[in-house]
C-alpha positions in Angstrom: 0.0 0.1 0.1 1.4 3.4 -0.8 1.8 6.2 1.6 2.5 9.9 1.4 5.9 10.4 2.7 4.8 12.8 5.2 2.0 10.6 6.5 2.7 8.4 9.7 2.7 4.6 8.6 1.1 2.2 10.9 1.3 -1.6 11.2 -1.3 -3.9 12.8 0.0 -7.3 13.8 -1.9 -10.2 14.4 -0.9 -12.9 16.8 -2.0 -16.3 18.4 -4.5 -18.6 16.5 -6.4 -17.2 13.6 -9.9 -18.1 15.6 -13.1 -15.9 14.5 -11.2 -14.0 11.7 -13.8 -15.2 9.0 -16.3 -12.9 11.0 -14.2 -10.5 12.3 -12.4 -9.4 8.9 -14.7 -6.9 7.8 -14.7 -5.0 11.0 -11.3 -5.4 11.0 -10.8 -3.4 8.0 -13.4 -1.0 8.4 -12.9 0.0 11.7 -9.1 -0.5 12.2 -7.0 -0.6 9.1 -8.6 2.0 7.1 -9.0 4.6 9.9 -5.4 4.3 11.0 -4.3 4.0 7.2 -2.5 0.8 8.4 -0.9 -2.3 6.8 -1.4 -5.7 8.3 1.0 -8.7 9.1 -0.4 -12.1 10.2 1.9 -14.4 12.3 -0.1 -17.0 13.6 0.3 -20.4 15.1 -1.2 -23.2 13.0 -3.9 -24.7 15.0 -7.0 -25.0 12.7 -7.7 -27.3 9.8 -8.5 -24.5 7.6 -5.8 -22.2 8.5 -4.6 -21.9 5.0 -7.9 -21.1 4.1 -8.3 -18.4 6.6 -5.0 -16.8 5.2 -6.0 -16.7 1.6 -9.2 -14.8 2.6 -7.1 -12.3 4.2 -5.4 -12.1 1.0 -8.2 -11.7 -1.1 -10.0 -9.4 1.2 -6.8 -7.0 1.9 -4.7 -7.2 -1.2 -1.6 -5.0 -1.1 -2.7 -4.1 2.4 -1.6 -7.4 3.7 2.3 -7.6 4.0 2.1 -11.3 4.5 0.1 -14.0 6.5 2.5 -16.5 7.8 1.9 -19.8 9.9 4.1 -21.3 12.4 4.0 -24.4 14.3 3.8 -23.8 17.9 7.4 -24.6 19.4 8.5 -26.6 22.6 8.6 -24.2 25.2 11.7 -25.7 26.8 13.6 -25.5 23.7 12.5 -22.1 23.0 13.7 -20.5 26.0 17.1 -22.8 26.5 19.0 -23.9 29.1 16.3 -25.1 31.3 15.0 -21.6 31.7 11.2 -22.6 31.3 11.7 -25.4 33.7 13.2 -23.0 36.2 10.4 -20.5 35.9 7.6 -23.0 35.7 8.2 -23.2 39.4 6.6 -19.7 40.1 2.8 -20.5 40.6 -0.2 -19.1 38.5 -1.7 -19.1 35.3 1.1 -17.0 33.5 3.0 -19.9 32.3 0.3 -22.4 31.5 0.2 -24.1 28.1 -1.8 -21.5 26.6 -0.4 -18.4 28.0 3.2 -19.4 27.3 2.4 -19.7 23.9 0.9 -15.9 24.0 4.5 -14.9 25.3 6.3 -17.0 22.6 4.0 -15.2 20.1 5.3 -11.7 21.2 9.0 -12.7 20.6 8.6 -14.4 17.1 6.8 -11.2 15.9 9.3 -9.4 17.3 11.9 -11.4 15.2 9.8 -11.1 12.2 10.0 -7.1 12.6 13.5 -7.2 13.0 14.5 -9.5 10.3 12.3 -7.5 7.5 13.3 -4.5 8.7 9.8 -3.4 9.6 10.5 -1.2 12.4 12.5 1.2 10.5 9.3 1.4 8.0 6.6 2.0 10.4 6.1 4.4 13.0 3.5 2.9 15.0 2.4 -0.6 15.8 -0.8 -2.3 17.1 -0.5 -6.0 18.2 -3.9 -8.0 18.7 -5.9 -11.1 18.1 -8.0 -12.1 15.3 -11.1 -12.8 17.3 -11.8 -9.3 18.1 -15.1 -7.5 16.9 -14.3 -4.0 16.6 -17.1 -1.7 17.0 -15.6 2.1 16.9 -13.0 3.2 14.4 -9.8 3.9 15.7 -8.2 7.5 15.6 -5.6 8.0 12.6 -2.2 7.1 13.1 -0.9 10.4 13.4 -3.5 11.0 16.5 -2.1 7.8 18.0 1.6 9.0 17.8 0.4 12.1 19.6 -1.3 9.9 22.5 1.6 7.6 23.1 5.1 8.4 23.7 8.4 6.9 23.8 8.1 4.0 26.6 4.3 4.5 26.6 2.0 1.2 25.7 -1.7 1.8 25.1 -3.8 -0.8 26.0 -7.8 -1.3 26.4 -9.2 -0.7 30.0 -10.9 -3.6 31.4 -10.4 -7.3 31.7 -6.8 -6.3 33.5 -7.3 -8.6 36.3 -4.8 -6.5 38.4 -2.3 -6.1 35.7 -2.3 -5.4 32.1 -4.7 -6.2 29.2 -2.0 -7.5 26.5 -4.7 -8.5 24.1 -4.8 -5.0 22.1 -1.6 -2.9 22.6 -0.3 0.3 20.7 3.2 1.4 20.8 5.7 3.8 18.6 8.2 2.1 16.6 11.2 3.2 19.3 9.1 1.1 22.1 7.7 -1.8 20.1 10.5 -4.3 20.4 11.0 -3.2 24.2 7.5 -4.2 24.7 7.6 -7.5 22.5 10.7 -8.9 24.0 10.2 -8.2 27.7 8.3 -11.8 28.5 11.1 -13.5 26.5 14.1 -11.6 28.1 12.3 -11.9 31.6 11.9 -15.6 31.4 15.6 -16.4 29.8 17.2 -14.0 32.5 14.9 -15.9 35.4 14.4 -12.0 36.8 10.6 -12.3 37.7 10.5 -11.0 41.6 8.9 -12.6 44.1 9.2 -16.4 43.4 7.0 -17.2 45.8 4.1 -15.2 44.6 1.1 -16.4 42.4 1.2 -14.2 39.0 -1.6 -14.5 36.5 -0.6 -13.3 32.9 -1.9 -10.0 33.7 -0.2 -9.3 36.7 3.0 -10.8 35.0 3.0 -8.3 32.1 2.7 -5.7 35.0 5.7 -6.5 36.7 7.7 -6.5 33.4 6.3 -3.4 32.4 7.9 -2.0 35.8 11.2 -3.9 34.8 11.5 -2.6 31.1 10.3 1.0 32.1 7.1 0.7 30.1 4.2 3.0 31.0 0.8 1.5 30.5 -1.8 3.9 29.2 -5.5 3.1 28.7 -8.2 3.7 26.1 -11.9 2.7 26.2 -12.9 -0.8 25.3 -14.0 -0.7 21.2 -14.2 -4.5 20.6 -14.9 -7.9 22.2 -13.8 -11.5 21.8 -16.3 -13.1 19.3 -16.6 -16.2 17.6 -17.9 -18.1 14.4 -20.1 -20.7 16.4 -20.6 -21.9 19.8 -18.6 -24.7 19.2 -15.4 -22.9 18.6 -12.5 -24.3 20.6 -11.3 -21.9 23.4 -8.8 -22.2 25.8 -11.1 -20.5 28.6 -14.7 -19.9 29.1 -17.4 -21.1 26.7 -18.8 -19.2 23.6 -22.4 -17.7 24.5 -24.9 -16.0 22.2 -26.3 -12.6 23.2 -29.9 -12.1 22.3 -30.0 -8.4 23.0 -26.9 -8.0 20.4 -27.5 -11.0 18.2 -23.7 -11.6 18.2 -21.3 -14.5 20.0 -19.2 -13.7 22.9 -16.9 -15.2 25.2 -16.8 -12.2 27.9 -20.1 -10.5 28.7 -18.7 -7.5 30.7 -16.1 -6.9 28.0 -19.2 -6.9 25.3 -21.7 -5.0 27.3 -18.9 -2.1 27.6 -17.9 -2.1 24.0 -21.8 -1.8 23.0 -22.1 1.2 25.8 -19.0 3.0 24.0 -20.6 2.4 20.7 -23.4 4.1 21.8 -21.4 7.0 23.0 -19.4 7.0 19.9 -22.8 7.3 17.9 -24.0 10.5 20.0 -20.6 12.0 19.8 -18.2 10.3 17.2 -14.9 12.2 18.4 -11.9 11.3 20.3 -10.1 13.2 22.9 -6.3 12.6 23.1 -5.1 13.0 26.6 -1.7 15.1 26.9 -0.9 14.8 30.0 -2.5 11.6 30.7 -5.6 11.9 32.5 -6.5 9.3 35.6 -10.3 8.3 35.0 -12.6 5.9 36.9 -13.2 2.4 35.7 -15.3 -0.4 36.4 -14.0 -3.9 36.4 -15.2 -7.5 37.1 -13.3 -7.1 40.5 -14.2 -3.6 41.4 -13.8 -0.1 40.8 -10.1 1.6 39.9 -8.7 4.8 38.8 -6.6 4.3 35.3 -4.4 6.6 33.5 -6.0 7.4 30.1 -4.2 8.5 27.0 -7.1 8.5 24.5 -10.9 8.5 25.6 -14.1 9.0 23.8 -15.0 12.8 23.9 -18.2 12.2 25.3 -16.7 10.7 28.4 -14.1 13.2 29.2 -14.5 15.5 32.0 -15.2 19.1 30.7 -11.9 20.5 32.3 -9.6 17.6 31.0 -11.2 18.2 27.4 -10.3 21.8 27.8 -6.6 21.1 28.7 -6.2 18.4 25.7 -7.5 20.6 23.3 -5.9 24.1 24.2 -2.8 23.3 26.2 -0.1 26.0 25.7 2.7 23.8 27.3 1.7 21.1 24.6 1.8 23.5 21.6 5.4 24.4 23.0 6.3 21.0 23.0 5.2 19.9 19.7 7.1 23.2 18.1 10.0 22.1 20.1 9.9 18.6 19.1 9.8 19.6 15.4 12.8 21.7 15.9 14.5 18.9 17.4 13.4 16.6 14.8 12.3 14.1 17.5 9.1 13.4 19.9 9.8 14.6 23.6 9.6 12.1 26.2 6.3 11.8 27.7 7.3 12.0 31.6 4.5 12.1 33.8 4.1 15.7 35.4 2.9 16.7 39.0 -0.6 17.5 37.3 -1.2 13.9 36.0 -3.5 11.8 37.9 -2.3 8.2 39.5 -3.7 4.9 39.4 -5.6 3.3 42.3 -5.7 -0.6 42.4 -8.6 -2.7 41.7 -9.6 -4.4 45.2 -8.8 -7.8 44.1 -7.4 -10.1 47.1 -5.9 -12.2 44.7 -3.4 -9.8 43.6 -0.7 -8.5 45.3 -0.8 -4.7 44.8 1.9 -2.2 44.3 -0.6 0.6 45.1 -0.7 4.2 43.6 2.4 5.1 41.4 4.0 8.2 43.4 0.9 7.9 45.8 1.1 10.0 49.1 3.0 7.8 52.0 0.5 6.6 54.6 0.6 8.0 58.0 1.1 4.6 59.9 3.7 3.4 57.0 7.1 2.9 58.4 9.6 4.0 55.5 13.4 3.2 55.6 14.7 4.9 52.3 13.6 8.1 50.5 14.9 8.8 47.1 14.3 12.5 46.7 13.4 14.4 44.3 10.5 12.6 42.9 11.3 11.2 39.4 8.3 9.2 39.0 10.0 6.2 40.4 7.7 5.1 43.1 6.3 2.3 42.0 9.6 0.8 41.2 11.0 1.8 44.4 7.7 0.1 46.3 8.6 -2.9 44.1 11.7 -3.3 46.0 9.6 -4.5 48.9 11.8 -3.1 51.6 9.8 0.2 52.4 11.6 2.6 49.8 9.7 5.3 48.5 10.1 8.0 45.8 7.5 10.6 46.7 9.4 14.0 48.1 9.6 16.6 45.7 12.4 18.5 47.6 15.0 19.2 44.9 18.0 20.5 47.4 16.2 24.3 47.6 14.1 25.7 50.1 12.8 24.1 53.3 14.4 20.7 54.3 12.1 17.9 54.1 10.7 16.1 57.3 11.8 12.6 57.9 8.8 10.2 58.2 7.8 8.7 61.8 9.6 5.4 62.4 8.8 2.7 64.8 10.7 1.1 67.4 12.2 -1.6 64.9 13.3 1.2 62.4 16.3 3.1 63.6 15.3 5.9 61.2 15.1 6.6 57.3 18.1 7.3 54.9 17.5 10.2 52.6 19.3 9.3 49.2 19.6 11.9 46.3 18.1 11.2 43.2 19.5 14.3 41.5 22.7 15.9 41.3 21.8 18.7 42.5 20.1 17.1 45.8 23.4 15.0 46.4 25.2 18.2 46.5 22.6 19.8 49.0 22.5 16.8 50.8 26.4 17.0 51.7 25.8 20.9 52.3 23.2 20.3 55.0 24.0 17.0 56.3 24.1 18.1 59.8 20.7 19.8 59.6 19.4 17.0 58.2 20.8 14.5 60.6 19.6 16.8 63.4 16.0 16.3 62.1 16.3 12.7 62.2 17.4 11.6 58.7 19.9 9.2 58.3 22.6 10.1 55.7 25.7 8.9 53.8 27.6 11.3 51.8 30.9 12.7 50.7 32.7 16.0 50.8 30.9 18.8 48.7 33.9 19.2 46.6 34.2 15.6 45.9 30.9 15.5 44.5 31.4 18.4 42.5 34.6 16.8 41.1 32.8 13.8 39.9 29.4 15.1 39.2 30.5 18.1 37.1 31.5 16.8 33.9 33.9 19.2 32.9 35.8 18.9 36.4 35.4 15.0 36.0 38.2 15.3 33.3 40.3 17.5 35.8 39.9 15.2 38.4 40.9 12.1 36.2 43.7 14.2 34.9 45.2 14.9 38.5 45.2 11.5 39.5 46.3 9.9 36.1 42.9 8.4 35.5 42.6 10.2 32.0 43.0 7.0 30.0 39.6 5.7 31.4 37.6 8.6 30.0 36.9 9.6 26.4 39.8 12.1 24.8 39.1 15.6 25.8 39.3 18.6 23.1 40.0 22.2 24.4 38.4 23.8 21.4 36.2 23.0 18.6 39.0 23.8 16.4 41.2 20.9 18.0 38.4 18.4 17.8 38.1 15.3 15.7 34.6 15.1 14.3 32.1 13.9 14.8 32.5 14.2 18.4 30.2 14.9 21.7 29.6 18.3 23.2 27.7 18.4 26.5 27.1 20.6 29.4 29.1 20.3 32.6 25.7 19.5 34.2 22.7 17.7 33.4 20.8 14.6 33.6 19.1 12.3 31.2 21.2 13.3 28.2 19.9 16.8 28.6 22.0 19.4 26.6 24.6 16.4 25.0 24.8 16.6 21.4 26.7 15.0 18.5 28.5 17.5 16.6 29.8 17.4 13.2 31.9 20.5 12.7 33.2 23.6 14.5 30.3 25.6 13.1 27.8 23.2 14.6 29.8 23.6 17.8 29.7 27.1 17.6 25.8 27.0 17.2 25.4 25.0 20.3 28.0 26.8 22.6 28.4 30.3 20.8 30.6 31.8 23.8 33.0 28.9 23.5 33.5 25.9 26.1 34.6 27.6 29.2 33.7 25.8 32.4 30.0 24.9 31.2 30.7 22.7 28.3 33.1 19.7 27.8 34.0 18.2 24.3 35.2 14.9 24.1 35.6 12.0 21.6 32.5 10.1 20.3 32.9 6.5 21.2 31.1 4.2 18.9 29.6 1.1 19.6 25.5 -0.2 20.0 26.3 -1.8 24.0 26.7 0.7 26.8 27.1 -0.4 30.5 25.4 1.0 33.4 27.1 0.3 36.8 25.9 1.4 40.1 28.0 0.9 43.1 27.5 1.1 47.1 31.0 2.3 48.2 32.7 3.4 51.2 36.1 5.2 50.5 37.0 3.4 47.5 36.1 -0.1 49.2 32.8 -1.4 46.9 30.2 -3.1 49.1 28.0 -3.8 46.2 27.5 -3.5 42.6 24.7 -4.1 40.0 25.5 -3.6 36.4 23.1 -3.5 33.3 24.1 -3.5 29.5 21.9 -1.9 27.0 22.1 -2.5 23.3 21.1 0.6 21.2 19.8 0.5 17.4 23.2 2.6 16.2 26.6 2.7 17.2 26.4 6.4 17.5 23.7 7.8 19.5 23.1 10.1 22.4 20.3 8.3 24.9 17.5 9.3 24.9 17.5 10.2 21.5 17.6 6.6 20.1 15.8 3.2 20.3 16.8 0.5 23.0 16.8 -2.8 21.4 17.7 -5.1 24.4 19.1 -4.7 28.0 20.8 -7.7 30.3 22.2 -8.0 33.3 26.1 -7.4 33.0 29.0 -9.0 34.9 31.7 -6.5 35.5 35.4 -7.8 35.3 37.7 -7.5 38.3 39.8 -4.9 36.3 37.2 -2.5 36.1 36.3 -2.7 39.3 39.4 -1.7 40.6 39.4 1.4 38.1 36.1 2.4 39.7 37.8 2.0 43.1 40.4 4.5 42.0 37.9 7.1 41.1 35.8 6.8 44.3 38.7 6.9 46.9 37.2 9.7 48.7 33.6 9.0 48.1 30.7 7.2 50.1 27.4 6.5 49.1 25.7 5.5 46.0 27.0 6.3 42.7 26.7 5.3 39.0 29.1 4.8 36.2 28.1 5.1 32.2 30.6 3.5 30.2 31.7 1.7 27.3 34.1 -0.9 26.7 36.6 -0.3 23.9 37.4 -3.0 21.5 41.0 -3.3 23.4 38.9 -3.8 26.8 39.4 -0.7 28.4 37.1 1.2 29.9 35.7 4.4 28.6 33.3 6.6 31.5 31.2 9.0 30.0 30.0 10.4 33.2 29.8 9.5 37.0 26.4 10.3 38.9 26.8 10.7 42.4 23.2 9.6 43.0 20.7 6.8 42.4 20.2 6.5 38.6 17.5 5.2 36.7 19.4 1.7 36.0 19.2 1.0 39.9 15.8 2.5 40.5 13.8 1.2 37.3 16.0 -1.7 35.3 17.7 -3.6 37.8 15.8 -6.9 39.3 14.0 -5.7 42.3 15.6 -8.1 44.6 19.2 -7.1 43.4 18.0 -3.6 44.0 16.8 -4.3 47.4 19.8 -6.3 48.3 21.9 -3.1 47.6 20.0 -1.0 49.9 19.7 -3.4 52.6 23.8 -3.5 52.5 23.7 0.2 52.5 21.5 0.2 55.8 23.8 -2.9 57.3 26.8 -1.4 56.8 26.5 2.4 57.6 24.1 1.6 60.3 26.9 -0.3 62.3 29.3 2.5 62.2 28.6 5.1 64.7 27.6 8.6 63.5 31.1 10.2 63.8 33.1 6.9 63.7 33.8 7.6 67.6 31.9 9.1 70.7 32.1 13.0 70.1 31.7 13.5 73.9 35.3 12.1 74.3 37.1 14.6 72.1 36.6 17.0 75.2 38.7 14.5 77.3 41.8 14.6 74.6 44.5 17.3 74.0 43.1 18.3 70.6 46.0 20.6 69.6 48.5 17.5 70.4 46.0 15.2 68.5 45.3 17.1 65.6 49.3 18.3 65.4 50.2 14.5 65.5 47.8 13.7 62.8 49.1 16.4 60.7 52.7 15.2 61.4 52.2 12.0 60.3 50.1 12.7 57.2 51.7 16.1 56.0 55.0 16.2 57.5 57.6 13.7 59.0 55.9 10.7 61.1 55.9 10.7 64.9 56.2 7.4 66.6 53.7 8.5 69.2 49.8 9.6 68.8 47.5 10.6 71.2 44.9 9.2 69.2 44.9 6.5 66.5 45.1 7.7 63.1 42.7 5.5 61.4 39.9 6.5 63.8 40.8 10.4 63.7 40.5 9.8 60.0 37.0 8.7 60.4 36.5 11.3 63.0 37.6 14.2 61.0 37.6 13.3 57.1 34.6 11.3 57.1 31.6 13.0 59.1 32.5 16.2 60.9 31.3 19.4 59.4 33.7 22.3 59.0 32.2 24.0 62.3 33.2 20.8 63.9 36.6 20.6 62.8 37.2 24.1 63.8 35.5 23.3 67.4 38.0 20.8 67.5 41.0 22.9 66.9 41.7 21.5 63.4 44.1 24.0 61.6 43.2 25.3 58.3 46.1 23.4 57.0 44.7 20.3 57.7 41.0 21.1 56.7 42.3 22.1 53.4 44.1 18.6 53.2 40.8 16.7 53.9 
């Protein structure tokens, strides 16, 4: 099917068995393919005696709109997932991995392979993944409108039929998200990374958990279709086919059918869609109760008036579209504070994670607070160690109040999730501790040396570590192009560009590099590693590493498409390099880097905070173990490494002089105080005021 070069291209992919297609084909064409301007790809399991005739019916009806209709034999799960992975994961209870649902998960991997091998991800902008036995009653919006509805990382599904999880039966995603969505079940099984193996999972909850692991956001749209059949005798894996006298149709789920016809009536009264940007929390009724779900698309008649006005007249959205057009890319769809959050269905059979970024209940004991809020709260709660990410404090203004703790909890850790908050915690650590927060941090200048991308280059040069960073260029005239130009400060790839000439660099940084910009070598390669370490003055206590594969060997995240992600094992020689950078650092730190063909590290940046790899991507049990290790290790150390009251019993001048002699001058054989303990006392925990009170000289203070 020919398409205008400026018109977004959409591809609808049919998975599963070709049940019901003979009665749903007309509606599929009229309500889905034609309104969306979509082509069709069928990758179905061979299950019915007349499968070949069904494929031919598709070819006859759709012509060039049908890319291909292929059948495959159901594979053996043991062979498909390999290395005993299926056998091991089958020990986790629930219907998520029964015979029928296992084939559903296999379907998604096979479609992903088809899209990749045929190069279709590069040819189409939008993808729909659905089954053949849906009777569609309402026309879908055009592909261009749906692209406005979903951002990178968003998956649009139909509300209802969720059973505490994700209704995976119809899913819409952009090209940059499609493979991540399709491969998520396979990757979870082969990596054996499903958390809480004692839990019972239905398939919908399984999808919900892996959405969290893969950083996917589930947006909803109303029910527009229902499962039907060609006769009441049709084979079905669950529930018998029934006949509706009222609507004169066959159906499988009565609630689903009733909601679809109710929405059809609403459409007939007002045939119009409303795109909700930002997404809006709307109340829905499900088989297990009522819930509040995050909608990206809704029938205009059912949208509250204030939300409709915001959706059609938002100045912020218009500005965002203008900026995206100038940059040639769709901005990331990041939840805003105005965005409503979800409330879970009351279902006793489902373990609920609760609302995303919800308020902390007054009786809840919180042991770890990540600040500021990054939209990571559901991933923090998924660690199951009383961790939250709801505090909006960014390091400025009034200090946040710590939560109340019970007798079994010795306090709550305040863990920075931004560079600015990390510095603020270090600067105000005494005030925060006095309020009741538990703090692990480093000297402010250490944080600035490591977290500032310009100062990191200077730090590495001073300590002979420059070989582990990309080569730095002093000016655009001396650079080798293409190269990277990025600001000293910034998170999530902001103000980081690939530039191809001095003129382009001049446009980005018209006032020169100075202390605001760093220009460095572009390290090519599709694979990038993110390693989070828990460290105490160079001693690495724990680490978690993730390796990400992208669709190009030259890219700047997040303006690229992630192809895969897996846990990474860090070689010992690389861990030794990390230790060299972190000799004076305490707490959680994140390294982003590539490995050159020679095997040597090339570190792009250090983040002196919790990063998205730990907060979102790492398996929840591993992330929990790292936080528990932090609590165990730093909780076992006295606040100052020594009882401060005993300082008054010492001759502080003699104590400090002996320390200075040992480290800054000729060593002495006697000391009024052991050097290691004094190092803990003075270098690690004491503020400048406390050092002065103990008689520390400015010379020693400057050294520390």
